[in-house]
N, C-alpha and C positions, 0 to 999 in steps of 0.2 A: 125126662123133664117135663112131664105132663102136668098141667094145672099150676105152673109156677106163676106166682104173683109178683110182678115187678114193682108194684106200688109199696109193698111192705118194707123192703130195704130202703127205698128212696124216702119214705116217710120217716124212718129211723134216722137216716143221715141228715135229712133236712131239719128235723126237729132237734137233734143234738147240736147241730151248728147254730141254729137260731138261739137256743138256750145259752150256749157259750157266749155268743155275741151280746145278748141281752144282759147277762150277768156281768160280763166284763165291763160293758158301758155303764151299768148301774153302779158298779164299785168305783169306777173312775169319776162318775158324777159326785159320788159321796166323798171324794178326796183321796182315794187310795192311789198309790203309785202304780204305774202300768205293769210292772213285773208281778207283784202279788195279785193284782186284779186279774191278770191272765191265768195265774195258777188256780184261783177260785173258779174262774170261768171254765177251765178244763175239768176240775172236779165236778162242777155242775153238769157238764156235758157227759161225763161218764156215768153219773147217777141217772140222768135222763135216758141215756141209751139202755141202761140195765132195766129201768122201769118199763120202757116201751117194748123192749125185747121180750120181757117176761109176760107182758100182756098179749103180745102177738103169739107167743109159744102157747100160752094158756088157751087162747081162743082157737088155735089150730088143733089142739087136742080134742076139743069138744065136737 
């Protein structure tokens, strides 16, 4: 486990949770019910995690 970077997984988790909370709160500010707003926030969290993971994996290959 040489050269393992602990910052990459932490960055992935923190950014995904931050986007989920931001999108959920934004949806609720615009008048959406808490249930659907949470679902949209979860979808945004998954999309963010996939994008950040693909960028980390791409930079690791180079």
